[in-house]
PAZAGU-356955 format. One record per residue (C-alpha): x, y, z. Coordinates in steps of 0.05 Angstrom, whole numbers, padded with zeros to 5 digits, always signed. Example, Ala and Ser with C-alpha at 12.3 -4.5 7.8 and 13.67 -1.06 7.14 Angstrom:
! PAZAGU-356955
+00246-00090+00156 +00273-00021+00143 
! end
This chain:
! PAZAGU-356955
+00589+02987+01707 +00578+02964+01788 +00614+02900+01810 +00568+02836+01802 +00543+02805+01871 +00572+02735+01840 +00626+02752+01788 +00634+02700+01721 +00584+02660+01689 +00571+02604+01744 +00533+02652+01796 +00475+02600+01782 +00524+02548+01819 +00551+02602+01872 +00482+02622+01897 +00443+02554+01892 +00508+02533+01947 +00494+02590+01988 +00420+02581+01995 +00431+02506+02000 +00476+02532+02060 +00430+02576+02092 +00375+02520+02090 +00420+02470+02117 +00445+02521+02175 +00370+02539+02193 +00354+02464+02199 +00411+02444+02233 +00394+02498+02291 +00323+02478+02291 +00335+02405+02298 +00390+02424+02351 +00337+02461+02390 +00294+02406+02390 +00340+02357+02421 +00357+02401+02471 +00290+02424+02484 +00274+02347+02497 +00327+02335+02538 +00314+02392+02591 +00236+02381+02591 +00254+02299+02600 +00304+02322+02664 +00242+02366+02687 +00187+02317+02681 +00241+02260+02718 +00261+02308+02775 +00188+02334+02790 +00164+02253+02795 +00225+02245+02843 +00196+02308+02884 +00127+02282+02891 +00147+02212+02908 +00200+02240+02964 +00140+02285+02988 +00089+02228+02993 +00133+02176+03027 +00155+02227+03071 +00087+02245+03091 +00059+02174+03096 +00127+02152+03141 +00106+02209+03185 +00040+02179+03187 +00066+02106+03201 +00104+02129+03257 +00055+02160+03290 +00009+02098+03285 +00075+02060+03308 +00081+02109+03372 +00007+02090+03392 +00017+02011+03379 +00081+02021+03422 +00045+02050+03479 -00016+02000+03478 +00028+01951+03483 +00062+01976+03543 -00009+01985+03578 -00027+01916+03556 +00035+01899+03595 +00023+01943+03649 -00044+01940+03661 -00100+01901+03616 -00160+01926+03651 -00133+02004+03629 -00129+01986+03550 -00198+02002+03530 -00194+02069+03571 -00128+02084+03534 -00159+02070+03470 -00223+02110+03481 -00173+02170+03501 -00136+02162+03441 -00191+02163+03399 -00202+02236+03427 -00137+02256+03405 -00084+02215+03365 -00133+02167+03336 -00194+02214+03327 -00183+02232+03250 -00151+02161+03230 -00221+02118+03236 -00176+02054+03250 -00200+01991+03292 -00151+01968+03345 -00153+01897+03369 -00114+01862+03418 -00095+01786+03403 -00074+01748+03468 -00019+01692+03467 -00069+01641+03443 -00090+01672+03382 -00160+01699+03407 -00179+01770+03402 -00171+01800+03482 -00201+01864+03462 -00215+01906+03408 -00260+01965+03390 -00288+01934+03327 -00361+01916+03330 -00375+01843+03354 -00436+01801+03392 -00432+01797+03462 -00389+01737+03495 -00366+01718+03424 -00299+01691+03411 -00259+01711+03352 -00201+01663+03332 -00144+01708+03299 -00086+01660+03305 -00088+01642+03229 -00072+01721+03207 -00003+01733+03180 +00020+01782+03231 +00001+01730+03287 +00038+01679+03252 +00099+01726+03243 +00108+01745+03315 +00090+01677+03342 +00137+01648+03305 +00196+01696+03329 +00190+01758+03281 +00232+01821+03297 +00198+01872+03342 +00178+01918+03290 +00120+01948+03252 +00095+01889+03212 +00049+01907+03148 +00007+01860+03126 -00052+01856+03086 -00097+01864+03050 -00140+01813+03086 -00225+01812+03105 -00236+01834+03172 -00280+01781+03214 -00305+01831+03253 -00315+01889+03211 -00331+01845+03143 -00293+01897+03106 -00222+01884+03073 -00164+01928+03109 -00090+01927+03120 -00066+01906+03188 -00007+01948+03221 +00017+01903+03281 +00071+01905+03337 +00088+01837+03380 +00068+01843+03453 +00126+01811+03504 +00108+01795+03581 +00159+01817+03632 +00197+01756+03621 +00208+01770+03551 +00161+01719+03525 +00119+01732+03469 +00040+01748+03499 -00001+01765+03439 -00002+01827+03384 -00027+01894+03379 -00052+01912+03319 -00091+01966+03276 -00144+01950+03225 -00149+01999+03176 -00189+02011+03110 -00134+02009+03051 -00167+02081+03034 -00144+02106+03095 -00065+02094+03075 -00074+02125+03014 -00114+02176+03040 -00056+02209+03079 -00033+02234+03022 -00097+02261+02982 -00065+02331+02988 -00007+02317+02940 -00024+02335+02861 -00009+02277+02820 -00042+02303+02757 -00100+02283+02718 -00072+02214+02698 -00024+02208+02760 -00033+02139+02807 -00007+02132+02874 +00005+02058+02888 +00025+02029+02965 +00059+01960+02962 +00080+01906+03018 +00153+01873+03014 +00126+01820+02982 +00095+01860+02926 +00018+01859+02946 -00023+01923+02928 -00041+01955+02994 -00076+02016+02969 -00084+02048+02909 -00112+02118+02892 -00141+02099+02822 -00191+02039+02822 -00178+02005+02886 -00234+01954+02892 -00204+01926+02826 -00131+01919+02846 -00131+01915+02918 -00090+01852+02941 -00055+01840+02874 +00011+01801+02876 +00066+01817+02829 +00105+01772+02806 +00179+01768+02822 +00196+01783+02749 +00161+01849+02755 +00171+01868+02826 +00243+01846+02835 +00278+01905+02805 +00242+01953+02854 +00279+01913+02917 +00346+01932+02880 +00350+02002+02907 +00307+02049+02956 +00285+02093+02904 +00289+02100+02829 +00252+02121+02766 +00229+02078+02706 +00184+02087+02651 +00143+02015+02642 +00076+01989+02622 +00030+01978+02693 +00023+01908+02707 -00042+01927+02738 -00079+01965+02684 -00027+01968+02623 -00024+02042+02621 +00050+02065+02600 +00077+02106+02651 +00130+02148+02687 +00143+02111+02756 +00178+02141+02813 +00191+02096+02866 +00213+02089+02941 +00222+02048+02996 +00205+02077+03066 +00254+02080+03112 +00246+02032+03176 +00181+02006+03151 +00171+01947+03101 +00125+01989+03051 +00137+02010+02975 +00108+02080+02946 +00096+02084+02878 +00078+02153+02840 +00063+02140+02762 +00049+02190+02713 +00035+02179+02645 +00085+02216+02596 +00030+02233+02546 +00027+02306+02564 +00103+02309+02567 +00099+02282+02489 +00047+02327+02477 +00092+02380+02490 +00148+02357+02458 +00111+02345+02391 +00081+02418+02397 +00154+02447+02408 +00173+02404+02338 +00113+02434+02298 +00139+02501+02320 +00199+02493+02301 +00175+02460+02237 +00134+02523+02217 +00188+02565+02234 +00242+02527+02189 +00193+02532+02141 +00185+02609+02151 +00255+02618+02143 +00260+02570+02089 +00213+02610+02051 +00247+02674+02057 +00314+02643+02040 +00283+02615+01982 +00253+02686+01965 +00320+02721+01981 +00351+02671+01935 +00302+02683+01875 +00302+02757+01883 +00387+02752+01878 +00375+02710+01817 +00326+02754+01781 +00369+02812+01799 +00431+02774+01767 +00389+02759+01700 +00366+02827+01692 +00432+02848+01698 +00462+02791+01653 +00407+02815+01600 +00437+02889+01606 +00506+02867+01592 +00487+02838+01536 +00447+02893+01509 +00500+02935+01523 +00554+02899+01493 +00505+02894+01429 +00492+02968+01426 +00571+02984+01434 +00574+02930+01364 +00523+02972+01333 +00556+03043+01354 +00629+03015+01320 +00596+03000+01261 +00555+03065+01259 +00622+03100+01270 +00651+03066+01208 +00588+03073+01154 +00550+03135+01187 +00569+03203+01182 +00585+03211+01264 +00632+03267+01303 +00703+03254+01268 +00765+03297+01274 +00842+03294+01253 +00906+03325+01274 +00968+03336+01238 +01015+03324+01291 +01077+03364+01254 +01032+03421+01239 +00985+03418+01294 +00927+03425+01247 +00864+03398+01275 +00798+03382+01232 +00730+03372+01260 +00668+03341+01222 +00596+03383+01235 +00577+03329+01278 +00634+03340+01329 +00622+03420+01328 +00547+03399+01345 +00567+03357+01401 +00620+03402+01425 +00570+03464+01420 +00608+03511+01377 +00595+03539+01311 +00637+03519+01251 +00640+03592+01231 +00660+03625+01296 +00710+03569+01325 +00773+03547+01298 +00784+03469+01311 +00838+03459+01358 +00861+03414+01418 +00850+03479+01462 +00783+03487+01444 +00765+03418+01461 +00799+03420+01528 +00757+03479+01535 +00701+03437+01533 +00719+03380+01577 +00697+03384+01649 +00761+03405+01691 +00764+03345+01736 +00770+03295+01672 +00818+03353+01636 +00889+03331+01663 +00872+03257+01636 +00858+03276+01566 +00921+03313+01558 +00968+03258+01592 +00924+03210+01539 +00935+03255+01476 +01002+03273+01496 +01020+03192+01503 +00989+03178+01437 +01023+03239+01402 +01094+03214+01430 +01092+03135+01430 +01033+03125+01377 +00974+03073+01397 +00902+03089+01400 +00847+03129+01445 +00793+03099+01472 +00767+03150+01530 +00702+03173+01562 +00699+03239+01594 +00646+03294+01609 +00633+03361+01565 +00612+03418+01600 +00571+03457+01548 +00543+03529+01551 +00485+03537+01604 +00520+03488+01650 +00495+03424+01611 +00538+03363+01624 +00552+03311+01575 +00585+03246+01571 +00626+03232+01505 +00669+03175+01476 +00732+03197+01443 +00765+03141+01399 +00822+03147+01350 +00890+03123+01332 +00954+03147+01309 +00982+03146+01238 +01060+03136+01235 +01110+03160+01181 +01166+03122+01145 +01209+03135+01206 +01157+03095+01251 +01143+03164+01287 +01069+03182+01299 +01046+03238+01243 +00972+03240+01245 +00920+03224+01290 +00847+03206+01273 +00784+03192+01306 +00704+03200+01322 +00673+03231+01384 +00607+03200+01407 +00552+03228+01456 +00543+03177+01502 +00504+03212+01551 +00442+03162+01544 +00495+03107+01554 +00526+03134+01617 +00461+03149+01646 +00440+03081+01637 +00499+03055+01666 +00490+03098+01725 +00415+03079+01738 +00442+03001+01738 +00494+03016+01787 +00442+03057+01837 +00386+02995+01825 +00444+02947+01850 +00459+02988+01906 +00390+02994+01929 +00383+02923+01918 +00446+02905+01958 +00427+02946+02015 +00362+02925+02018 +00388+02849+02028 +00445+02867+02069 +00422+02926+02115 +00349+02905+02131 +00341+02919+02204 +00269+02893+02220 +00244+02839+02266 +00197+02787+02249 +00137+02769+02286 +00074+02714+02280 +00016+02716+02322 -00028+02647+02320 -00089+02697+02341 -00134+02629+02352 -00088+02598+02409 -00055+02664+02430 +00015+02636+02407 +00068+02680+02375 +00135+02675+02350 +00193+02731+02351 +00246+02728+02303 +00325+02733+02337 +00326+02805+02298 +00264+02816+02341 +00292+02805+02401 +00359+02838+02387 +00316+02907+02375 +00298+02899+02454 +00370+02878+02469 +00366+02807+02477 +00394+02739+02452 +00348+02694+02413 +00355+02641+02475 +00344+02690+02527 +00271+02719+02512 +00216+02670+02506 +00164+02675+02450 +00102+02687+02484 +00045+02742+02450 +00042+02763+02529 +00116+02791+02521 +00092+02839+02474 +00043+02861+02525 +00086+02861+02583 +00138+02907+02544 +00088+02950+02519 +00094+03018+02549 +00025+03028+02594 +00008+03092+02558 +00009+03064+02487 -00028+02997+02506 -00098+03026+02495 -00086+03062+02425 -00041+02996+02401 -00097+02948+02415 -00156+02994+02386 -00107+02986+02327 -00104+02908+02326 -00181+02915+02332 -00192+02955+02273 -00152+02912+02232 -00183+02850+02258 -00252+02878+02244 -00225+02905+02169 -00236+02970+02183 -00158+02977+02159 -00118+02945+02101 -00059+02939+02143 -00038+02944+02216 +00009+03003+02219 +00028+03022+02290 +00082+03063+02324 +00095+03048+02404 +00145+03038+02455 +00176+02976+02481 +00214+02958+02542 +00283+02942+02528 +00333+02895+02564 +00364+02956+02605 +00300+02980+02627 +00286+03032+02577 +00235+03041+02520 +00248+03038+02450 +00206+03061+02400 +00188+03020+02345 +00148+03017+02280 +00103+02954+02274 +00071+02937+02207 +00027+02874+02203 -00034+02844+02166 -00084+02789+02179 -00056+02728+02127 -00114+02677+02155 -00180+02676+02177 -00233+02621+02202 -00296+02611+02153 -00334+02665+02195 -00278+02717+02181 -00251+02718+02250 -00167+02724+02252 -00131+02656+02260 -00055+02686+02246 -00027+02754+02234 +00049+02758+02208 +00084+02831+02214 +00151+02861+02223 +00179+02918+02267 +00228+02966+02260 +00268+03006+02309 +00250+03083+02303 +00281+03108+02358 +00332+03152+02322 +00281+03184+02291 +00234+03194+02359 +00298+03219+02395 +00293+03285+02369 +00222+03295+02395 +00241+03258+02465 +00298+03309+02469 +00264+03363+02458 +00210+03348+02505 +00268+03326+02554 +00297+03391+02543 +00238+03435+02547 +00223+03399+02621 +00287+03408+02640 +00291+03484+02622 +00224+03489+02662 +00258+03458+02726 +00324+03496+02715 +00281+03560+02713 +00241+03544+02768 +00287+03507+02814 +00356+03522+02804 +00391+03573+02858 +00438+03595+02799 +00416+03646+02747 +00394+03609+02684 +00369+03647+02618 +00344+03615+02553 +00359+03655+02486 +00336+03641+02417 +00383+03638+02354 +00379+03714+02348 +00413+03714+02421 +00349+03750+02449 +00327+03725+02519 +00264+03681+02520 +00258+03664+02589 +00292+03659+02657 +00286+03651+02724 +00281+03689+02786 +00355+03673+02809 +00375+03709+02742 +00331+03767+02757 +00360+03776+02828 +00444+03761+02810 +00435+03807+02745 +00392+03870+02790 +00347+03864+02724 +00271+03866+02740 +00220+03839+02688 +00251+03874+02629 +00308+03822+02626 +00266+03786+02575 +00281+03811+02507 +00350+03831+02522 +00408+03812+02484 +00479+03801+02492 +00498+03869+02454 +00442+03906+02500 +00476+03971+02534 +00446+03933+02598 +00507+03883+02600 +00567+03932+02610 +00606+03866+02610 +00682+03868+02626 +00735+03814+02624 +00779+03792+02686 +00834+03845+02664 +00781+03898+02660 +00779+03897+02585 +00707+03906+02550 +00675+03840+02539 +00637+03849+02471 +00572+03820+02466 +00586+03777+02407 +00643+03744+02452 +00603+03723+02509 +00592+03649+02526 +00517+03649+02490 +00539+03676+02431 +00597+03637+02420 +00557+03572+02437 +00504+03597+02381 +00556+03607+02332 +00598+03550+02342 +00555+03499+02373 +00611+03486+02424 +00594+03494+02500 +00627+03543+02544 +00656+03528+02619 +00663+03576+02682 +00677+03635+02634 +00694+03705+02678 +00658+03762+02668 +00641+03827+02707 +00577+03862+02696 +00566+03941+02716 +00498+03946+02757 +00476+04017+02781 +00460+03991+02844 +00515+03943+02862 +00573+03971+02820 +00620+03911+02790 +00594+03838+02805 +00628+03779+02784 +00598+03720+02742 +00620+03654+02729 +00577+03633+02662 +00569+03569+02630 +00527+03558+02568 +00500+03498+02533 +00476+03492+02458 +00405+03455+02449 +00401+03417+02393 +00358+03371+02349 +00386+03300+02346 +00406+03309+02270 +00422+03382+02266 +00492+03410+02293 +00472+03484+02292 +00436+03501+02361 +00360+03528+02353 +00374+03556+02429 +00428+03561+02487 +00423+03551+02554 +00465+03597+02604 +00479+03589+02676 +00512+03632+02715 +00530+03643+02790 +00554+03709+02826 +00621+03696+02849 +00636+03770+02872 +00664+03753+02942 +00695+03681+02917 +00710+03681+02843 +00746+03611+02849 +00674+03581+02861 +00656+03536+02805 +00591+03506+02786 +00589+03435+02758 +00571+03431+02688 +00540+03365+02694 +00486+03360+02744 +00447+03319+02718 +00502+03269+02707 +00511+03275+02789 +00447+03253+02796 +00456+03189+02759 +00522+03173+02791 +00486+03175+02860 +00438+03128+02827 +00439+03057+02824 +00491+02998+02848 +00554+03011+02886 +00610+03016+02840 +00686+03014+02848 +00746+03019+02805 +00817+03011+02813 +00885+03010+02774 +00915+02940+02756 +00946+02940+02824 +00884+02947+02862 +00895+03009+02890 +00822+03055+02884 +00813+03111+02837 +00740+03121+02833 +00687+03107+02878 +00608+03134+02862 +00561+03163+02909 +00525+03102+02924 +00588+03065+02944 +00600+03119+02991 +00527+03113+03014 +00534+03035+03018 +00602+03033+03061 +00603+03110+03099 +00668+03127+03075 +00681+03191+03041 +00709+03195+02966 +00775+03224+02994 +00781+03167+03041 +00772+03116+02985 +00817+03143+02935 +00889+03118+02932 +00879+03058+02985 +00871+02990+02968 +00810+02952+02968 +00829+02916+03040 +00814+02974+03084 +00742+02956+03090 +00743+02875+03094 +00703+02844+03146 +00762+02791+03170 +00702+02742+03159 +00740+02707+03101 +00806+02667+03101 +00865+02685+03064 +00847+02626+03013 +00783+02651+02997 +00827+02719+02970 +00871+02679+02938 +00817+02643+02898 +00789+02704+02877 +00853+02736+02852 +00864+02678+02813 +00797+02672+02785 +00806+02746+02760 +00875+02732+02731 +00848+02672+02693 +00780+02692+02670 +00786+02762+02681 +00725+02765+02725 +00692+02736+02791 +00629+02739+02821 +00597+02721+02889 +00581+02734+02955 +00630+02771+03006 +00624+02805+03079 +00655+02871+03086 +00650+02929+03142 +00621+02993+03138 +00659+03056+03173 +00613+03045+03228 +00640+02976+03240 +00579+02942+03216 +00587+02879+03169 +00544+02875+03113 +00535+02813+03065 +00541+02848+02987 +00534+02812+02924 +00600+02828+02889 +00610+02832+02813 +00688+02839+02787 +00703+02852+02717 +00779+02865+02693 +00792+02912+02633 +00853+02900+02588 +00885+02945+02542 +00909+02922+02465 +00961+02881+02492 +00919+02842+02541 +00946+02876+02606 +00901+02892+02655 +00888+02970+02665 +00837+02970+02712 +00783+02923+02755 +00707+02953+02753 +00667+02923+02818 +00597+02925+02829 +00566+02915+02889 +00491+02901+02910 +00480+02896+02984 +00446+02836+03003 +00448+02835+03081 +00376+02841+03085 +00351+02783+03039 +00405+02735+03078 +00363+02751+03141 +00300+02743+03114 +00318+02674+03089 +00343+02660+03157 +00274+02687+03186 +00241+02641+03139 +00279+02577+03160 +00264+02600+03232 +00192+02609+03223 +00193+02534+03192 +00230+02501+03250 +00201+02546+03306 +00132+02547+03338 +00101+02619+03320 +00064+02623+03386 +00125+02608+03434 +00182+02619+03397 +00206+02549+03414 +00225+02480+03365 +00172+02446+03334 +00165+02379+03323 +00211+02380+03262 +00270+02413+03288 +00259+02375+03358 +00260+02306+03323 +00319+02326+03273 +00360+02349+03346 +00341+02281+03383 +00368+02245+03319 +00429+02282+03326 +00440+02277+03400 +00422+02200+03397 +00484+02194+03346 +00530+02239+03391 +00507+02202+03458 +00524+02131+03414 +00593+02159+03394 +00617+02191+03473 +00583+02128+03507 +00534+02185+03541 +00462+02173+03575 +00417+02223+03548 +00347+02238+03581 +00270+02256+03544 +00216+02287+03582 +00144+02293+03546 +00102+02336+03582 +00020+02348+03575 -00007+02415+03610 -00067+02395+03660 -00127+02438+03669 -00106+02475+03601 -00170+02458+03567 -00213+02495+03630 -00166+02558+03617 -00186+02559+03546 -00259+02543+03564 -00261+02594+03613 -00215+02652+03596 -00215+02649+03520 -00156+02629+03468 -00120+02687+03480 -00113+02669+03560 -00094+02602+03537 -00041+02635+03485 -00009+02673+03551 -00007+02606+03587 +00028+02570+03531 +00080+02625+03520 +00095+02626+03597 +00094+02553+03606 +00149+02552+03546 +00190+02609+03582 +00195+02573+03645 +00214+02511+03621 +00270+02543+03582 +00291+02577+03654 +00289+02508+03682 +00340+02479+03645 +00402+02493+03615 +00427+02526+03552 +00448+02464+03521 +00383+02432+03531 +00324+02434+03484 +00254+02455+03499 +00201+02444+03443 +00132+02452+03435 +00100+02387+03397 +00031+02399+03396 -00030+02440+03428 -00012+02434+03501 +00046+02376+03486 +00112+02400+03510 +00184+02358+03499 +00257+02365+03537 +00317+02333+03507 +00364+02328+03565 +00438+02325+03536 +00497+02297+03572 +00455+02263+03631 +00500+02240+03685 +00453+02202+03744 +00384+02193+03752 +00377+02246+03802 +00396+02301+03754 +00324+02279+03714 +00295+02276+03776 +00316+02350+03796 +00297+02375+03733 +00231+02340+03731 +00210+02370+03806 +00239+02441+03779 +00189+02436+03717 +00133+02417+03764 +00144+02474+03810 +00153+02523+03753 +00095+02509+03711 +00049+02505+03783 +00062+02574+03793 +00002+02626+03776 +00003+02657+03704 -00025+02723+03716 -00073+02749+03656 -00122+02809+03658 -00117+02810+03743 -00136+02733+03741 -00095+02679+03771 -00092+02625+03718 -00068+02550+03742 -00047+02489+03708 -00013+02431+03726 +00034+02384+03685 +00040+02301+03668 +00110+02285+03654 +00142+02222+03623 +00214+02215+03622 +00250+02163+03582 +00333+02153+03584 +00376+02131+03534 +00399+02074+03522 +00367+02045+03590 +00297+02046+03561 +00302+02056+03484 +00360+02061+03442 +00322+02092+03378 +00288+02159+03380 +00223+02132+03361 +00221+02082+03414 +00249+02131+03459 +00192+02177+03446 +00145+02123+03457 +00174+02101+03520 +00166+02173+03551 +00099+02177+03518 +00077+02122+03556 +00096+02147+03609 +00059+02214+03609 -00003+02173+03602 +00006+02139+03657 +00026+02206+03697 -00043+02234+03672 -00083+02174+03699 -00043+02178+03764 -00066+02246+03768 -00146+02233+03748 -00149+02170+03798 -00117+02222+03850 -00177+02278+03830 -00234+02230+03839 -00288+02216+03796 -00310+02276+03757 -00258+02321+03795 -00197+02358+03761 -00127+02339+03764 -00097+02366+03814 -00037+02418+03791 +00008+02400+03847 +00013+02319+03841 +00077+02294+03827 +00095+02267+03759 +00109+02199+03738 +00168+02171+03694 +00184+02112+03667 +00240+02064+03703 
! end
C-alpha cells in the first residue's frame, strides 16, 4: 500500500498543526504588509505636505521681496525729491504694481499722510500716527520690512495688511513711513496656483501669531490672535510638520509650516489626513479579503487531505477485515492447497490449485517446476530463493507473486505455507495454500494511483488565482499569477489595468468579447487562451478560466473569480512550426547560400534560387532525393558518397545536425563542384524524430576552407541589445559582443586578451577603481556610471553593471559587464538645467540664475574684502520698436543687445536678462570707480549703435542704474534696490531732457547712484 501522507494514528493533530501554521503565516504576512504600506503612505503624505509648504513659502517670499524692492525705491524717491513720488507711483502702477492692486501711502514724521493713491476728500488730513507700523519705526525699530495688520483702512474703509519701510532723512533721522496697504486676499492670491487639495487650507500668520490671510473663510478668521500656548511651538524651528486640531475651525489636519527667510511671516499649509486614513482602511480591507480567501483555500486543502486520510483509513480497515476472512476461509473452506514431501520430492495440488494455475489435473503432474513455469519471470527467482530457504531452514511461506497464464493473462496470487519437521528437527514436509488475490491487488494499485493523483494535485498545482471586483474595477493577482509572468509578488501591482496592458494587442478584442459574453450570461464559464507580456518582454500563452461569482439585483456582474495556467509549452510547438515556416521562407527567398528542404522520405519539397544556381539544376530540383543519379556525389578523397550518408539523410535518420560536410558533385556543364553542407532537423517541441530537414550549402570549389556560420540567427541576436564584455578572474578580456564593438569602436580582435583598462577615459581617480574592485570582491557586483573612451578618442558616459561568476568553491572565474550609453541622457539633463536658468530668447542667465550668482559673488567679496558692482538697465525706445516693426523686430533687438552687453564686459562678469527689456550686469572684483564709469560708457555706446533688421536701422537707448558693494548696500536685495532706484532716476533724466511729449534720446548720459 502506498505510503500515507501522515503516518500513524496521530495524523489529525499533525494536519491541524500544519493548517494552523499556514493560517498563522498568511495573517502574519498580511499584517506586516499592512504595517509597511501604512508607513510608506504616511512618509509620502508628510513629504508632499512639506514640499507644498516650501513651494508656497518660496513663491510668497519672491512676491514680498518684489514689494520690498518697490518700497525701497519709493523711499529713495521720497528722500531725493518728494514731488516726484506720485509720478513714480503712477509709473509703478503701469509696471511692477499693475497686477498687485495695493495702495501706497507715505506717512510723514508727524504721523499724517503725506501722499497716497488711496481715495480721500480734497484737503483732508488723515492721521496714521497711531498705526503699529508708525509706532514701530518711530520708536527706533530696525530698518527692515515690517508686516502689520490686519487693520481697518481709514481711507479705503476695508480691512488690510500693511507692509512698511521707515524713511530716514539725509542725517539718518526718522522722517516717516512708506507702506503698502493690501487686502488680505491679495497675500493668499500669490499662491492660488498651488494645489492644496479639496480640504487643504493655507494660513498666513504674523510673528505675533495673528492671522494675516487664509484661503478658506478669511472673513471669519481674519485678525484672530493665537495664544502663546498654541503659537509658541511654531517659534522653536524654522520649519516642521505636526498633526493637530485647528484652533480656528476645530478640524484635525496635518500642518506643514515654514517661517519666511528675512520676513516676519509664518506660512502654514494644512491638509486633513482623512484621505490617507481612507486609503489605509481600503488597503486593510483588501488584505482582509485576501487573507480570508487564502484562509479558505488552506481550510479547503486541509479538508481535502483529511477526507483522503479518512478514506484511506477506512480502506485499510476493510482490507484487514477481508484478510482475516480470507485466513479463516483457508482454514474451513476447500481453497487451493498444496503439499510437498521434501525427502521424496513429491508434490500434491488440490483441484482449486489446478484451477488457479490453469492446469488440468489429468494433463499435468504437480511439481515445483510446473508451478514456477506459471510464475512471472520477474518473480521466479524470488520464489525459488524462498522455497529453498524454507526447505533448508524451516519456517513459513507468505509470498505474493504474479502468474502468467495461457493467453498472456496475468493474475496475482498469495502463496502461504509452513514447514513440518521430523524427529531430528529437519524440515520434512511443506503444506500451504494458494489464493488468487488479483482483485485485492488491483484495489491496492487503484488506491495507490488515487493517492498519487491527489498528491500531484496538491503539490503540483501550477495555477495563478485572479479576483476581479468589476463594480469598482479593482483586481487581485496571487503570487503564482505574478510568478507565471516572471515577477515577485511585490514587483507587480494588483491592478485590473495590469492585465489589459499586458494582454497581447492581437488577443485583446477576442478576450474582451469572451468576457462580454460571460457577463451577458451567454456562456456558463469564461474560458480563453491568450498571451500576456512576461517580465523579460516576451509573451507567454496562458489559459484563463473564471466565473462571475456575484451579481447585483439587476443581474450586473459585481465580482469574477478565476485562475490562469501557463500553456506556453503546449503552444510552443505551434509557434515553433510557424517560426520554422517563416524562417524557411526567408532563407529560401533571401539567402545567398543554397537551401533545400526535404521531407521525411528525403524528397526535396522546396529550394531557393541559389540552390538551383549552385547545383546547376533548374525547376527539376524539386522532387529529387539523395539517391537520385543527379547527385553523383563523392567524398573529399574521391570515393563515392552514398545517398543514405548525405547530411540530410543522416539528420532525418538520427535527428542530429551535420556541420561543414564536404562533398563533391559531378555536373555535366561544370565538372566537379565542391560544396560545404550543413543540415538541421525540424522537430516539433515534444518529438525527437524530425518531420523535415533543412540543408544549406555553399560553393567552395575555389576556396574549400571557407565555412558558413551555422548560427545565423544567434549572430543576429548577438549583435542586438546592450554591449557585453566578459573577462576572466584577472580582468583579461576573453569575449565581447557586437554591441560592445559598436559602442567603443574597437574590433573583437583588438579587445581579446587585453586588460579592460585600455579604454578608460582617465576621468576617474585610482580610488574610484579601488572602490569598484573592493565591491566586486566583497559583494560580487558593482553598478554605477563611468566615463569610457571610444577608439576615436570621444569620451562617453555609460551605465555599467558588473557581476562576478563563481565556481563551486566560491572562487571568481569570470566577470560579466553590461554597458549602456547614457551620454545623451546626461546631455538632455544638462540642457534642461540650462533652459531652467537661462533666457530662451537671448541665451543669457535669467533672474533666478542671476540672483544665485549675486549671492555667491557677495559671499566671495565679503571673504576677500573686495568691491562688487551691479548695473541695472532698461532699454529706452524699445516699445516704439515693438509697436512700429512688430515683436520679431523687438526680439532681434533684444538678442543683439544681449550679445553687445556680453562683449562689453569681462568673461568673469555676468550679464542677465531679468524681464522684458530689463537687463543687469554683475561686475566682480571692482577696483576703482573709474572701472564702473568706463563699463557704463562702453555699454551706452554699444547699445546706441543701430541694429539692422530687414534693411531697417533700429535704434534704442539705455537707462543705467548702478550700485557698489559695500558702498551703497551690503545685501543682495538692498544692492538691487539701489541700482533699480538709480535706473529710474536715469530714466527721469532722459524724459526731462526729451521735453514734454518727446521720446527719450538714446544718446543721453546714464546716471548711477553715488
